[in-house]
N, C-alpha and C positions, 0 to 999 in steps of 0.2 A: 937226262941232265939234272944233276943234283945241285940245287941252289938254295935249299932251305937252311943249311947249316954253315954257310960261308960268310956270315955276318956276325959282328959282335953286338953287344947291347947298345953301343953308340952309333950303329949304322942302321940304315933303312935299305930295303930292297925295292927297286923300281921294276915291278913285274909286268909292266904294260905289254911288251912284245915278247916276253920270254916263252909264252905258250905257242907262239907261231914259228916253230923251228924250221919248218919247210919253206916258209916264205921270207926268212930273214935276209938272204942275199938280195932278193927283189926289193925288200923294204929298205935295206941299206943303200942300194943304188938309187932308188926313188927319192929317199930323203936327202941324200947327198946332192942329187941334181936340183931338187927344190931349194936346198940351202945355198948352193952356188948361184943359182938364178936370182934368189932373193937378195943376196949380198951385192952381187954385181949390178943388178938392176937398180937398187936403191942408191948405190954409190954413183952410178951414172947420172941419176937424177940430181944428186948433190953437186957433182962436178959440173954438169951442164948449167945449173942455176948459178953457181959461184963464178963461172967463167964467162957468162953472157950478161952484159950490162942491161939488156932489154928485160931481163928477169929479176933485176934488183928492185923488186916491189914487195909490199907486205904479203901478198898472196903467195908468192914463190918463196919468200923467207919462211913462212909457216910450213910450206910444203917440204922445204929442205929439212926442217926440224922433224917433220913427220917421217921422212925417209930415213933420217938418222936413227929415230926411235925404232922403226921397223927393223933396221939392221941390227941394232943392239938386242932387240927382242928375239930375233931369230938366233943370234949368237948365245943367248941365255939358255935356250932349250935344245936346239938341234945338235950341237957338237957332243953333248953328253949322251943323247940318244944314239948317235952314230958310234960313239966309243963303246957303249953298252952292247950294242948289236955285234960290233966287230970282235970284242974280247969275250963275249958271252958271260961277262961279269956284270951283275945288275946292282951292285952296292953303291950307296952314296952316304957319306958321313952325315951325322946330325947337323954339324955346322954347315957343310956343303948344301944340305937340303934347305936349311933356313936361308942361306945366301941366295940360292936359286929362286926360292919362293919370294924373297924380297924384290929381286930384280924383275921377276915375272909380274908381280903386282904393281911395282912402280912404273914399269914401261906400259902396262895395260892402262893404268890410270892416266899416264901421260898422253897416250893415244886418245883417250876419251876427252881430256881437256883440250888437246890441240885441235881435234875435230870441231869442238864447240867454238874455239877461237876462230877457226877458219870459216865457220858458218856466220859468225858475227862480222868478220871481214867482208864476206860476200853481201851481207845485209847492208852494211854501210856503203859499199861500192855501188850497189844497185838502187837502193832506196834513198840514200843521202849522197848522191854523187858530188854535189857542189861542196860538201863539207868533208869529203873523203881524205884529202891530203892533210887537213887539220886534225881530224879525229885519229887517223891511222898514221901518225908520224913515227919516225924511227924510235923515239923514246917509248911511245905507247906500245909499239910492237915488241920491243925488248922486255918491257914490263910484263906484258901478257905471257910471253914465253917463259920468263923467269918465274912468274907466279905459278904457271903450270908445272914447271919442274919442281919448285919448292913444295907445292901442295901434294903432288904425287909422292915425293920423297917422304914427307912427314906422315902421310896416311899409311903408306906401305911400311915404314919403319915402326910405327906404333903397333900395327898388327903383328909384325914379326917379333917385336919385343914381348908382347903378350904370349905369342906362341912359344917362345924360348923358355917361358916360365912353366909350361905344361909338362907333366910327366906322361910317358907313353907305356902302353901295355906290353906284354911279352911278345906279341906278334908285331913285327915291324915291317910287314910286307904291305907295300902300297900298290894297289891294283891300277897303276897308271904309269905313264912313261916319263913323268917329271913330277916334282914336288908341288902339286897343286894344293890349294888351301883346303878344300872340303875333304878330299881323300885323307889328307894328313890329320885333319881335325877328328876324323872318325876313329883314329888309333889312340887318341888321348884318353888317359884314365882319370885325369883331373877334372874338377868342376869347370865346365866351359861356358857357363852362363854369361860371365862378364865378357869373355871373348866374343860370344855370339852377339851380345848387345852392341859391342863396339863395331863388330863387322856389319851389322844391319845399319847402324848409324852412318858408318863410312860409305856403305853402298848407297844410301839415300843421298848423301852429300856428293859423292863422286859419280853417281849414275844418273839420278833423277835430275839434278841441277844442270849438268851439261846437256843431257838429252832434251830437257825443256828449252834450253837456249837454242839448240839446233832446230827444234820444231817451230818455235816462235819466229826465229830468223827466217826460216824457209816459208812460213805462212805469210810473212810480210813480203818476201821476195816474189812468191807466186802471185800475190795480190797486185804487186807492182808490174809484173810481167804481163798480166792479163789486161792492164790498162794501156800497154804499148800498142799504138794503132797499126804499125806495119808488121807484116809477117816476118820480114827479114830481121827486124829489130828483136822480135820475140825469139827467133832462132838463135841469134847471136848471144843473147843473154842466157838462154837455156844451155847452149854449148859451153858457156863459161862456167856455169854451175853444175853441169852434168857430171863432170869427173868427181867433184867433191861429194855430190849427193850419192853417187854410186858407191864410193868408199864408205860413206856414213851408213848406207843400207847394208853393205857387206859386213862392216864392223859390228853394228848392233844386232844384225840378224844372226851371225855366228855366236855372239855373246849370249843372246837369249837362248840359242839352241843348246849351248853348253850348260848354262847355269840356271835356267828356268824350266827344267823338265820336271814333271810330277815324279815324286819318289817312287810311286807304285810301278811306273813304267820304265824306270831307269835300269840299264844294264851296263856292265863294265865295257863291253865291246862297242856299244852304241856311244857311250860317253867318250871313249878314246877316239872313235872315228870323228865325232864332232870336234874334239879337241885338236885333232890333226888339222882340220879345216881352219880352226881359229888360230892356232899357233904357227902353222907352216904355210898354208895356202894363201890366207889373207895377206900377210906381209909380202908374199911373192907377187900377188896380183896388183897391189897398189901402184907400183911404178908403171906397169903396162896400162892400167886404167888411165893414169894421168898423161902418159906419153901418146897413147893412141887416140884419145879423145880431145887433145889439146894441141891446136896448131902452133901456138907459141913454143910449147915444149918440144914438138917435133922439129921446129926450126932451130931451136937451141941445140938439140942433139945433133942435127945435121951440121951446124956450124962447128960444134965441138969436134966432130970427126972430119971436118974439112971436106965434106961431100960437095959436089958441084952444083946440084939442083936445089939449093936452099930457097931460092927466090920463088919457086913454084909451090911451096907448101902453104 
């Protein structure tokens, strides 16, 4: 398969899966199945929450936004991967690459901010229950979501704007299956010091701050849970937070797996395998985690499909 000369100076080559020719039918079927499950699962979460008045609460409002973000995130990466595998053409235009990178960064940052907002919501609900309705009113919830969207948009746009000013070397082959930030940066011939400084500053702002919010919130939550005298009360609170804590662990675990590897031990295959988990598997698992671990969500899905034994959940 000759793919080295089929691109112009304005194109990039996404070579992530081009070397695995024997496994391409299997990869196509697997990624298509993951994509369909991700989109359908997250859309069901959104429909169940919007159609059930019992779930019109801040917690499920944030969850609906997270499911919408995961749906968009999957649509940013997987359709292009499927098209490349099906057509055996791995080109992407310079503009298309920047657009994909922008939406990838924006939706990743949005996931990060929404998980922090959801952790804060659980903190207020468990540690300050008497003030919950006052603190987490509709306007406050809309403000938190709007601030998350605006912050992720501005941070992603600023990096993409800087990236668009860089010039690239003769080799435009990206050893990845999508336009990720670091593989693209390695192809730049321009001075990237300003870009890297901005990238580290944004990483501190968008990574450390939300993660600190999550850790502090759950430290207070765990402290409050340990003071509950009854075992039944502890179990109820743990089950309420268990879904969100599982998603947080999965999100940050895969994030660190992809972006915090020592450069000496990095390999393209290992990096791509980790990226598949981060970009495809995690968005697919989120709706299952919330629906299987949450009795309210199972009841809402049951009522949405008009199944008969909803009262037993």
